[in-house]
VEXKE-754775 format. One record per residue: residue in one letter; x, y, z of N, C-alpha, C in turn. Coordinates in steps of 0.05 Angstrom, whole numbers, padded with zeros to 5 digits, always signed. Example, Ala and Ser with C-alpha at 12.3 -4.5 7.8 and 13.67 -1.06 7.14 Angstrom:
# residues 2
a+00264-00114+00156+00246-00090+00156+00264-00066+00156 s+00257-00045+00142+00273-00021+00143+00258+00001+00157 
# end
This chain:
# residues 394
x+00057-00119-00613+00048-00101-00592+00032-00078-00604 x+00010-00070-00591-00006-00049-00601-00005-00024-00583 x+00000-00001-00595+00001+00023-00580-00023+00040-00589 x-00038+00050-00571-00061+00067-00577-00051+00094-00584 x-00053+00102-00609-00043+00128-00618-00056+00151-00605 x-00080+00147-00594-00093+00169-00579-00077+00177-00555 x-00061+00158-00545-00045+00164-00521-00019+00178-00528 x-00012+00178-00554+00013+00190-00563+00007+00208-00586 x-00007+00231-00582-00016+00248-00604+00006+00260-00620 x+00030+00264-00609+00050+00279-00624+00071+00261-00636 x+00068+00235-00634+00088+00216-00645+00080+00207-00673 x+00097+00209-00692+00091+00198-00718+00091+00167-00716 x+00075+00155-00733+00073+00126-00732+00099+00112-00736 x+00115+00123-00754+00140+00110-00761+00159+00108-00737 x+00157+00128-00720+00175+00129-00697+00167+00108-00676 x+00142+00099-00677+00132+00080-00657+00140+00052-00663 x+00139+00044-00687+00141+00016-00693+00160+00008-00715 x+00172+00027-00729+00189+00019-00751+00173+00004-00772 x+00181-00020-00778+00167-00036-00798+00142-00049-00787 x+00138-00047-00760+00115-00061-00748+00091-00043-00748 x+00068-00054-00755+00044-00038-00753+00037-00031-00725 x+00032-00005-00718+00026+00002-00690+00001-00011-00680 x-00017-00019-00698-00042-00032-00689-00037-00060-00678 x-00015-00071-00683-00009-00098-00673+00015-00098-00654 x+00024-00074-00647+00049-00072-00632+00047-00078-00603 x+00025-00070-00590+00024-00074-00561-00004-00081-00551 x-00011-00107-00553-00037-00117-00544-00042-00114-00515 x-00021-00109-00499-00025-00108-00470-00031-00080-00460 x-00030-00060-00477-00036-00033-00469-00066-00029-00468 x-00076-00021-00445-00105-00017-00441-00112+00012-00444 x-00131+00017-00461-00140+00044-00465-00157+00053-00441 x-00154+00077-00432-00170+00086-00409-00200+00084-00413 x-00209+00090-00437-00238+00091-00441-00251+00063-00443 x-00235+00043-00450-00246+00016-00452-00241+00001-00426 x-00218+00007-00413-00212-00007-00388-00230+00003-00365 x-00234+00029-00365-00249+00042-00343-00268+00062-00356 x-00293+00054-00363-00312+00071-00377-00318+00097-00362 x-00315+00097-00335-00322+00121-00320-00297+00137-00312 x-00274+00129-00323-00250+00142-00315-00248+00170-00327 x-00240+00189-00311-00235+00216-00320-00205+00221-00318 x-00194+00233-00338-00165+00238-00337-00159+00258-00315 x-00135+00257-00303-00129+00274-00280-00133+00304-00286 x-00128+00313-00310-00129+00342-00315-00158+00351-00316 x-00177+00333-00323-00205+00341-00323-00218+00335-00297 x-00207+00316-00282-00218+00310-00256-00212+00332-00236 x-00189+00345-00239-00180+00366-00220-00171+00390-00237 x-00190+00408-00244-00183+00430-00261-00161+00448-00249 x-00157+00448-00223-00137+00465-00210-00109+00453-00213 x-00107+00429-00224-00081+00416-00227-00073+00416-00256 x-00048+00424-00261-00037+00423-00288-00033+00394-00296 x-00039+00388-00321-00036+00361-00331-00006+00355-00331 x+00003+00333-00320+00031+00327-00318+00043+00322-00345 x+00069+00327-00347+00084+00322-00371+00087+00292-00375 x+00075+00281-00395+00076+00252-00399+00093+00244-00423 x+00112+00261-00430+00130+00254-00452+00145+00228-00446 x+00152+00224-00421+00166+00199-00413+00149+00175-00419 x+00122+00177-00415+00105+00154-00420+00104+00148-00450 x+00102+00169-00466+00102+00165-00495+00128+00151-00504 x+00150+00161-00493+00176+00149-00501+00178+00120-00492 x+00168+00114-00468+00170+00087-00458+00153+00068-00475 x+00129+00077-00482+00112+00060-00499+00124+00055-00526 x+00137+00076-00537+00150+00072-00563+00174+00053-00560 x+00189+00056-00539+00212+00039-00535+00203+00010-00530 x+00181+00006-00516+00171-00021-00511+00162-00034-00537 x+00151-00018-00555+00142-00029-00581+00165-00037-00598 x+00187-00022-00596+00210-00027-00613+00230-00047-00601 x+00227-00054-00576+00246-00071-00562+00246-00100-00574 x+00269-00112-00574+00271-00139-00585+00256-00158-00566 x+00258-00153-00540+00243-00169-00521+00218-00154-00512 x+00195-00166-00516+00170-00152-00511+00160-00154-00482 x+00149-00133-00472+00136-00134-00446+00111-00152-00448 x+00107-00169-00429+00084-00187-00429+00063-00179-00410 x+00070-00163-00390+00050-00154-00371+00032-00132-00382 x+00011-00126-00366-00009-00106-00375+00000-00078-00368 x-00001-00061-00388+00004-00032-00384-00023-00017-00386 x-00029-00001-00366-00053+00015-00366-00047+00044-00362 x-00054+00060-00382-00050+00089-00380-00073+00102-00365 x-00067+00122-00348-00087+00135-00332-00105+00115-00317 x-00092+00097-00303-00106+00074-00290-00120+00083-00265 x-00145+00076-00262-00160+00082-00238-00150+00065-00215 x-00145+00078-00192-00134+00063-00170-00154+00058-00147 x-00176+00073-00147-00195+00071-00125-00207+00043-00122 x-00210+00030-00144-00222+00003-00143-00204-00017-00131 x-00178-00011-00129-00159-00030-00117-00152-00022-00088 x-00163+00001-00079-00156+00011-00052-00176+00001-00031 x-00166-00006-00008-00183-00015+00014-00202+00007+00023 x-00193+00032+00022-00210+00054+00029-00230+00060+00007 x-00225+00050-00018-00243+00056-00040-00241+00084-00050 x-00218+00097-00047-00213+00124-00056-00187+00125-00071 x-00183+00148-00085-00157+00152-00099-00161+00161-00127 x-00141+00174-00138-00142+00183-00166-00132+00162-00185 x-00117+00172-00205-00107+00154-00226-00076+00153-00226 x-00065+00132-00237-00036+00130-00241-00030+00137-00269 x-00009+00153-00274-00001+00159-00301+00002+00134-00318 x+00015+00114-00306+00019+00088-00320+00021+00066-00299 x+00005+00046-00302+00005+00023-00284+00015-00001-00299 x+00034-00016-00288+00045-00040-00300+00042-00063-00281 x+00032-00085-00292+00030-00110-00277+00048-00131-00290 x+00072-00134-00280+00091-00153-00293+00082-00182-00289 x+00089-00198-00309+00082-00226-00308+00100-00242-00290 x+00126-00235-00291+00146-00249-00275+00170-00230-00271 x+00191-00241-00259+00215-00225-00253+00228-00214-00278 x+00229-00230-00299+00242-00221-00324+00226-00198-00337 x+00199-00200-00335+00182-00179-00345+00186-00153-00329 x+00188-00155-00303+00193-00132-00286+00221-00120-00292 x+00241-00137-00296+00267-00126-00303+00267-00110-00328 x+00253-00120-00349+00252-00107-00374+00238-00080-00371 x+00216-00079-00357+00202-00054-00353+00220-00033-00339 x+00234-00042-00318+00251-00023-00303+00273-00013-00321 x+00284-00030-00338+00305-00021-00356+00295-00001-00377 x+00269-00003-00384+00258+00016-00403+00249+00042-00390 x+00244+00041-00364+00234+00064-00350+00256+00085-00345 x+00252+00110-00355+00273+00130-00351+00278+00134-00321 x+00303+00137-00313+00311+00139-00285+00298+00162-00270 x+00291+00183-00284+00280+00207-00271+00250+00204-00265 x+00237+00184-00275+00209+00180-00272+00203+00168-00244 x+00186+00181-00228+00179+00170-00202+00167+00142-00204 x+00174+00124-00186+00164+00097-00186+00152+00090-00159 x+00127+00080-00160+00113+00072-00136+00105+00043-00138 x+00109+00028-00116+00101+00000-00115+00076-00002-00098 x+00055-00014-00108+00031-00019-00092+00028-00049-00087 x+00021-00055-00062+00016-00083-00055-00014-00087-00052 x-00022-00097-00028-00050-00101-00023-00065-00075-00017 x-00051-00054-00013-00062-00027-00006-00078-00027+00020 x-00073-00047+00037-00088-00049+00062-00080-00028+00083 x-00057-00016+00079-00048+00004+00098-00038+00029+00083 x-00053+00036+00062-00046+00058+00044-00070+00075+00039 x-00066+00101+00039-00086+00120+00030-00077+00132+00004 x-00092+00126-00017-00085+00136-00044-00100+00163-00048 x-00085+00184-00052-00096+00211-00053-00112+00215-00079 x-00130+00234-00078-00149+00240-00100-00134+00250-00125 x-00112+00264-00122-00098+00275-00144-00083+00255-00161 x-00082+00230-00152-00069+00209-00167-00039+00207-00162 x-00027+00188-00174+00002+00183-00171+00016+00188-00197 x+00035+00207-00196+00050+00214-00219+00072+00193-00224 x+00079+00189-00249+00100+00170-00255+00088+00142-00260 x+00105+00122-00255+00097+00094-00260+00090+00081-00233 x+00069+00064-00235+00061+00048-00212+00063+00019-00220 x+00074+00002-00202+00076-00026-00207+00060-00042-00186 x+00045-00061-00196+00031-00080-00178+00040-00108-00186 x+00053-00122-00168+00063-00149-00174+00040-00168-00175 x+00042-00187-00194+00020-00205-00200+00024-00233-00189 x+00010-00252-00201+00008-00279-00191+00035-00293-00187 x+00054-00289-00205+00079-00302-00204+00095-00294-00179 x+00088-00270-00169+00102-00260-00145+00087-00267-00119 x+00067-00284-00121+00051-00292-00098+00056-00321-00090 x+00076-00333-00101+00082-00362-00095+00094-00365-00068 x+00087-00387-00055+00097-00394-00028+00108-00422-00029 x+00131-00427-00018+00143-00453-00019+00162-00457+00005 x+00171-00481+00009+00191-00487+00030+00218-00485+00017 x+00237-00474+00031+00264-00472+00021+00276-00500+00016 x+00291-00502-00006+00302-00528-00013+00321-00539+00007 x+00335-00521+00022+00356-00531+00040+00348-00529+00070 x+00322-00522+00075+00313-00519+00103+00283-00523+00104 x+00275-00545+00116+00246-00551+00117+00230-00533+00136 x+00244-00516+00151+00230-00498+00169+00231-00469+00158 x+00242-00465+00135+00243-00438+00122+00223-00436+00100 x+00208-00415+00100+00187-00410+00080+00194-00387+00063 x+00194-00392+00037+00199-00371+00017+00173-00361+00005 x+00169-00335+00005+00144-00324-00005+00150-00300-00023 x+00135-00298-00045+00137-00275-00063+00125-00251-00049 x+00133-00227-00059+00124-00202-00046+00094-00198-00048 x+00081-00210-00068+00053-00207-00072+00036-00227-00056 x+00050-00246-00043+00036-00266-00027+00023-00252-00003 x-00002-00259+00002-00016-00247+00025-00005-00258+00051 x-00004-00241+00071+00006-00250+00097-00010-00273+00108 x-00037-00271+00104-00054-00293+00115-00048-00319+00101 x-00040-00318+00075-00034-00342+00060-00008-00355+00071 x+00011-00338+00078+00036-00348+00090+00030-00362+00116 x+00014-00349+00132+00006-00361+00158-00007-00388+00154 x-00025-00390+00135-00039-00415+00130-00020-00436+00119 x-00002-00428+00102+00017-00447+00090+00035-00459+00112 x+00045-00442+00130+00062-00451+00151+00047-00470+00170 x+00022-00463+00176+00006-00480+00194+00002-00507+00182 x-00003-00508+00156-00007-00534+00142+00017-00552+00144 x+00041-00540+00148+00065-00556+00150+00073-00561+00180 x+00056-00551+00198+00062-00554+00226+00085-00537+00235 x+00088-00514+00222+00110-00495+00229+00099-00472+00245 x+00111-00467+00268+00101-00447+00286+00117-00421+00285 x+00105-00399+00293+00118-00373+00294+00105-00353+00277 x+00092-00361+00255+00081-00343+00236+00051-00339+00238 x+00038-00350+00259+00009-00348+00262+00000-00319+00263 x+00017-00301+00274+00009-00273+00276+00003-00260+00249 x+00014-00271+00228+00010-00259+00201-00019-00260+00192 x-00035-00278+00205-00063-00279+00197-00078-00254+00206 x-00066-00239+00224-00078-00215+00234-00069-00190+00219 x-00053-00194+00198-00043-00171+00182-00055-00174+00154 x-00073-00156+00146-00087-00158+00120-00071-00145+00098 x-00046-00154+00094-00029-00142+00073-00014-00164+00058 x+00007-00155+00044+00023-00174+00029+00051-00174+00041 x+00067-00194+00033+00094-00198+00043+00112-00173+00038 x+00110-00162+00014+00126-00139+00007+00121-00116+00026 x+00096-00110+00032+00089-00089+00050+00097-00095+00078 x+00094-00121+00086+00102-00129+00113+00132-00124+00118 x+00148-00130+00097+00177-00125+00100+00183-00095+00100 x+00170-00080+00082+00176-00052+00078+00169-00035+00103 x+00149-00044+00119+00142-00029+00143+00145-00045+00169 x+00158-00068+00167+00161-00086+00190+00134-00089+00204 x+00114-00099+00189+00087-00102+00199+00087-00121+00223 x+00069-00115+00241+00066-00132+00265+00038-00131+00276 x+00031-00152+00291+00005-00152+00305+00004-00177+00323 x-00012-00175+00344-00017-00197+00361+00008-00211+00372 x+00027-00194+00379+00051-00204+00392+00074-00212+00374 x+00071-00208+00348+00092-00216+00329+00099-00193+00311 x+00125-00192+00302+00134-00172+00283+00149-00187+00260 x+00147-00175+00237+00160-00188+00213+00190-00192+00218 x+00204-00173+00229+00233-00175+00232+00241-00198+00249 x+00224-00207+00267+00231-00229+00286+00233-00256+00272 x+00221-00258+00248+00221-00284+00235+00232-00283+00206 x+00241-00259+00199+00252-00255+00172+00281-00263+00171 x+00289-00279+00152+00317-00288+00150+00331-00275+00126 x+00316-00269+00104+00329-00255+00081+00307-00243+00064 x+00316-00223+00048+00297-00209+00030+00310-00207+00002 x+00295-00213-00018+00304-00210-00046+00295-00183-00057 x+00314-00167-00067+00308-00140-00077+00315-00138-00106 x+00302-00119-00120+00309-00112-00147+00311-00082-00149 x+00333-00072-00161+00337-00044-00163+00326-00033-00190 x+00328-00007-00195+00316+00005-00218+00329-00004-00244 x+00352-00016-00243+00365-00026-00267+00358-00056-00272 x+00342-00067-00253+00334-00095-00256+00353-00115-00243 x+00373-00105-00229+00392-00123-00215+00380-00134-00190 x+00384-00160-00185+00373-00173-00162+00395-00178-00141 x+00387-00173-00116+00406-00177-00094+00391-00188-00070 x+00406-00198-00050+00394-00208-00026+00403-00192-00002 x+00385-00185+00016+00392-00169+00039+00383-00184+00065 x+00398-00179+00086+00391-00190+00112+00373-00171+00127 x+00356-00180+00146+00340-00162+00162+00357-00141+00176 x+00381-00149+00185+00398-00131+00200+00407-00107+00182 x+00411-00112+00157+00420-00091+00139+00398-00071+00133 x+00373-00079+00139+00350-00061+00134+00343-00044+00158 x+00358-00048+00180+00353-00033+00205+00323-00032+00212 x+00311-00055+00214+00283-00056+00219+00277-00050+00248 x+00256-00033+00252+00247-00026+00279+00217-00023+00278 x+00206-00012+00299+00176-00010+00301+00164+00003+00276 x+00150-00012+00260+00136-00004+00237+00152+00011+00216 x+00177+00003+00213+00193+00014+00191+00217-00004+00185 x+00226-00001+00160+00251-00014+00151+00264+00005+00131 x+00291+00005+00131+00306+00022+00114+00314+00007+00089 x+00296+00006+00069+00303-00007+00044+00322+00010+00028 x+00341-00002+00014+00359+00014-00003+00342+00031-00023 x+00351+00055-00028+00336+00073-00046+00332+00060-00074 x+00308+00062-00084+00302+00052-00111+00300+00022-00113 x+00299+00007-00090+00297-00022-00091+00268-00031-00085 x+00261-00053-00098+00234-00065-00095+00237-00092-00082 x+00221-00097-00062+00220-00124-00049+00205-00142-00068 x+00218-00164-00076+00205-00183-00094+00200-00211-00081 x+00214-00216-00058+00210-00241-00044+00223-00239-00017 x+00215-00258+00001+00226-00258+00028+00226-00287+00038 x+00244-00293+00056+00245-00319+00069+00241-00316+00099 x+00223-00332+00110+00217-00331+00138+00226-00356+00152 x+00237-00353+00176+00246-00376+00191+00226-00383+00212 x+00215-00407+00210+00196-00417+00229+00208-00440+00246 x+00192-00452+00262+00201-00475+00278+00180-00497+00277 x+00189-00521+00282+00170-00544+00282+00151-00542+00305 x+00126-00545+00300+00106-00543+00321+00083-00562+00316 x+00061-00558+00330+00038-00576+00327+00016-00561+00311 x+00007-00573+00289-00011-00560+00271-00037-00552+00285 x-00048-00570+00301-00073-00564+00315-00071-00540+00333 x-00048-00538+00347-00043-00516+00365-00040-00490+00350 x-00026-00491+00328-00022-00468+00311-00048-00458+00300 x-00065-00476+00290-00090-00467+00278-00109-00456+00299 x-00108-00466+00323-00124-00456+00345-00116-00427+00351 x-00089-00422+00351-00080-00395+00355-00089-00376+00333 x-00088-00385+00308-00097-00369+00285-00126-00363+00288 x-00142-00382+00297-00170-00378+00301-00176-00357+00322 x-00160-00358+00343-00163-00338+00364-00156-00310+00354 x-00135-00308+00339-00127-00282+00328-00148-00271+00310 x-00159-00288+00292-00180-00279+00274-00205-00269+00289 x-00213-00284+00309-00236-00277+00325-00231-00250+00340 x-00208-00247+00351-00201-00223+00366-00201-00199+00347 x-00190-00203+00323-00189-00181+00304-00217-00173+00295 x-00234-00193+00289-00261-00187+00280-00278-00174+00302 x-00272-00181+00327-00287-00169+00349-00278-00141+00356 x-00253-00135+00351-00242-00109+00360-00237-00089+00338 x-00238-00098+00312-00231-00080+00290-00254-00079+00270 x-00257-00057+00255-00278-00055+00234-00270-00070+00209 x-00268-00096+00211-00258-00112+00188-00277-00113+00164 x-00302-00106+00168-00321-00106+00146-00326-00079+00134 x-00309-00059+00142-00313-00032+00132-00291-00025+00112 x-00295-00004+00097-00275+00007+00080-00255+00022+00097 x-00232+00010+00103-00213+00022+00121-00185+00017+00111 x-00166+00025+00127-00138+00021+00119-00120+00011+00141 x-00132-00002+00161-00116-00012+00182-00109+00009+00203 x-00090+00003+00220-00083+00022+00241-00073+00048+00229 x-00085+00070+00237-00079+00096+00225-00053+00108+00235 x-00049+00107+00262-00026+00120+00274-00009+00100+00289 x+00017+00105+00290+00035+00088+00306+00031+00093+00335 x+00035+00073+00351+00036+00078+00380+00060+00095+00387 x+00057+00115+00404+00079+00133+00410+00102+00118+00424 x+00127+00127+00421+00148+00115+00436+00144+00119+00466 x+00156+00101+00482+00152+00102+00511+00160+00129+00523 x+00181+00141+00513+00190+00166+00524+00170+00189+00521 x+00154+00187+00499+00134+00208+00493+00110+00207+00512 x+00106+00183+00523+00082+00180+00541+00090+00175+00570 x+00115+00180+00576+00125+00174+00603+00110+00189+00624 x+00100+00213+00617+00086+00230+00636+00056+00223+00639 x+00047+00203+00623+00019+00196+00623+00014+00170+00638 x-00011+00167+00648-00017+00142+00663-00017+00118+00645 x-00017+00094+00657-00015+00069+00641-00036+00065+00620 x-00060+00076+00624-00081+00073+00605-00081+00093+00583 x-00059+00108+00580-00056+00127+00558-00029+00124+00545 x-00023+00099+00537+00003+00093+00524+00000+00087+00495 x-00023+00077+00487-00027+00069+00459-00042+00091+00443 x-00038+00090+00417-00051+00111+00400-00081+00111+00404 x-00094+00087+00404-00123+00087+00406-00133+00098+00433 x-00117+00093+00454-00125+00104+00480-00124+00134+00481 x-00104+00145+00468-00101+00175+00467-00123+00187+00450 x-00129+00174+00428-00151+00183+00410-00178+00182+00424 x-00182+00161+00438-00208+00157+00453-00210+00178+00475 x-00188+00182+00490-00189+00201+00512-00191+00230+00502 x-00183+00235+00477-00186+00262+00466-00213+00266+00455 x-00231+00247+00457-00259+00250+00449-00264+00246+00419 x-00246+00231+00406-00248+00229+00377-00263+00204+00367 x-00271+00186+00384-00285+00162+00375-00312+00172+00362 x-00316+00163+00337-00340+00170+00323-00339+00197+00309 x-00316+00211+00311-00312+00237+00298-00316+00233+00268 x-00329+00253+00255-00335+00251+00226-00326+00276+00211 x-00319+00272+00187-00315+00294+00168-00326+00284+00141 x-00349+00295+00134-00362+00285+00110-00370+00256+00114 x-00362+00239+00095-00368+00210+00096-00345+00194+00108 x-00326+00208+00120-00304+00194+00134-00309+00195+00164 x-00302+00173+00178-00308+00172+00206-00286+00157+00221 x-00280+00166+00246-00264+00151+00264-00281+00128+00274 x-00272+00103+00270-00288+00080+00277-00296+00081+00306 x-00321+00075+00311-00330+00073+00339-00325+00045+00350 x-00314+00027+00334-00307+00000+00343-00278+00000+00352 x-00261+00013+00337-00232+00016+00344-00223+00043+00334 x-00218+00062+00352-00214+00089+00344-00187+00096+00332 x-00170+00075+00328-00146+00080+00312-00150+00071+00283 x-00175+00069+00276-00182+00062+00248-00200+00085+00237 x-00194+00094+00213-00211+00112+00199-00227+00096+00178 x-00252+00102+00174-00269+00086+00156-00283+00105+00136 x-00287+00094+00112-00302+00108+00091-00331+00097+00093 x-00349+00114+00102-00377+00105+00105-00391+00102+00078 x-00378+00111+00056-00390+00110+00030-00391+00137+00017 x-00375+00140-00005-00375+00165-00019-00354+00185-00009 x-00337+00177+00010-00317+00195+00020-00294+00198-00001 x-00277+00218+00004-00254+00222-00013-00229+00219+00004 x-00206+00216-00009-00181+00213+00005-00176+00239+00021 x-00184+00262+00009-00180+00287+00023-00195+00288+00049 x-00220+00279+00049-00236+00279+00074-00223+00260+00095 x-00214+00237+00086-00202+00218+00104-00176+00229+00116 x-00160+00240+00099-00134+00251+00109-00139+00275+00128 x-00158+00292+00121-00165+00315+00138-00175+00305+00165 x-00191+00284+00165-00201+00273+00190-00178+00263+00207 x-00159+00250+00194-00135+00242+00209-00120+00265+00221 x-00119+00287+00207-00105+00311+00217-00122+00323+00240 x-00148+00321+00239-00165+00331+00261-00159+00315+00286 x-00156+00289+00283-00149+00272+00306-00122+00279+00317 x-00102+00282+00300-00076+00289+00310-00076+00316+00325 x-00091+00335+00314-00093+00361+00327-00106+00359+00355 x-00127+00343+00356-00141+00339+00382-00123+00326+00403 x-00108+00306+00395-00090+00293+00413-00067+00312+00421 x-00058+00328+00403-00037+00347+00409-00046+00367+00430 x-00071+00377+00426-00082+00397+00444-00087+00385+00472 x-00095+00361+00472-00102+00348+00498-00078+00338+00513 x-00058+00327+00499-00036+00314+00512-00008+00325+00505 x-00007+00346+00488+00019+00357+00479+00036+00335+00467 x+00023+00318+00451+00037+00295+00438+00027+00293+00409 x+00045+00290+00391+00038+00288+00362+00039+00259+00353 x+00016+00249+00344+00015+00222+00333+00028+00221+00306 x+00042+00199+00300+00054+00196+00274+00038+00177+00257 x+00033+00185+00232+00018+00168+00214+00031+00141+00210 x+00016+00120+00212+00026+00093+00204+00017+00087+00176 x-00007+00095+00169-00017+00092+00141+00001+00108+00123 x+00008+00096+00100+00024+00110+00080+00006+00126+00062 x+00010+00152+00060-00007+00169+00043+00009+00174+00017 x-00002+00164-00005+00012+00165-00030-00002+00182-00051 x+00013+00196-00067+00001+00211-00089-00002+00241-00083 x-00016+00254-00100-00020+00283-00098-00048+00290-00087 x-00049+00309-00070-00075+00318-00060-00088+00335-00081 x-00114+00332-00084-00129+00348-00104-00131+00377-00094 x-00133+00380-00068-00135+00406-00055-00119+00404-00029 x-00110+00427-00018-00094+00426+00006-00110+00413+00029 x-00096+00398+00046-00108+00385+00069-00107+00406+00092 x-00130+00413+00103-00132+00432+00125-00148+00420+00148 x-00150+00435+00169-00167+00426+00192-00187+00447+00199 x-00194+00464+00180-00211+00487+00186-00240+00483+00177 x-00247+00459+00168-00275+00454+00160-00289+00440+00183 x-00316+00443+00185-00330+00432+00207-00330+00401+00207 x-00327+00390+00231-00329+00361+00234-00351+00355+00254 x-00362+00332+00252-00385+00325+00269-00381+00298+00282 x-00394+00293+00304-00395+00267+00317-00424+00261+00322 x-00429+00236+00330-00456+00229+00337-00466+00244+00362 x-00448+00251+00380-00454+00267+00404-00434+00289+00407 x-00442+00313+00414-00423+00335+00417-00403+00328+00440 x-00378+00333+00435-00357+00329+00456-00340+00353+00457 x-00325+00355+00479-00306+00377+00482-00278+00366+00483 x-00260+00376+00467-00233+00367+00466-00215+00391+00475 x-00203+00389+00498-00188+00412+00508-00207+00435+00512 x-00201+00457+00499-00218+00481+00501-00235+00484+00475 x-00234+00464+00458-00248+00467+00432-00273+00450+00432 x-00295+00461+00425-00319+00446+00422-00322+00435+00394 x-00330+00410+00392-00333+00398+00365-00361+00387+00363 
# end
């Protein structure tokens, strides 16, 4: 294994590798300057932010080099995240690890100090990665976690790794003539994310077809949980603290393949027609309010997009971020936007809806990482046409 000594300036060579030459100690460690030629370290990218204490990273790299069992996945220090984000924004991760398989993930978790923050990233289709980057370790599950198969003891049960795309699960089920999972083709994420937030669309929810979930804790121990134990509800699930979703089993039913594929085709067409699927976006931005919160409103003001539209926010812009004019519960990056602009635009929308309807929208998109600067709502925003929201002109 080779460790780049430039990443560990205060460690003597002997402490890193013992009898092993550090130049051959960790071939999977990617140097920031070679992996990402345009990458700027967080402390130089944001002068107002103190450079985080990375002693834990140095110690982990040293421990990985000295371990009897070697990490096989790729380790990337100061890894750029924007290129993996659907929004195309975001800072860097202190350390990014892509495990090869379960055993590799277990080893990494056992080496990772318990006090270090841990973030799991999936397809990032419903995530806003902030400009200040993510402190601690970030894990992205790889190909071995994307396998899909039929359960050995039940021909109508589908087992999928957490990195398997929802659309792939839908297609796999259709190919077997199994019905119930067609709605997953309308969710542009991965199985892990679908479980973690009880993703749903087009009349289906993850919890309705989930039979079990395989989890791994920070010590690398594997356990199985039922959907009931996760208390899954609208767009949320209560995962045990410190646990990672690594696989899930879905229960389908025998159906007709032609009928299933026709339904999938309809869902895809409806999604393409109603949502900005070809834009840099992050999916539905806000949750639909609970029924009690909109009880005083007419039937056409029950959903988040209806409230946003009625508040005059369709087409609202802040810099290069815009409320989609195709579906106003989507924020889009027109090109060159920052996470700060996108998040501020979302706060503008929430404020407008609050002023108009005395109702606070809840974020559905997960905002991860540190802001480079405080998010405020005091900067000018623009739309294609001037509108009035409550008593405020925009």
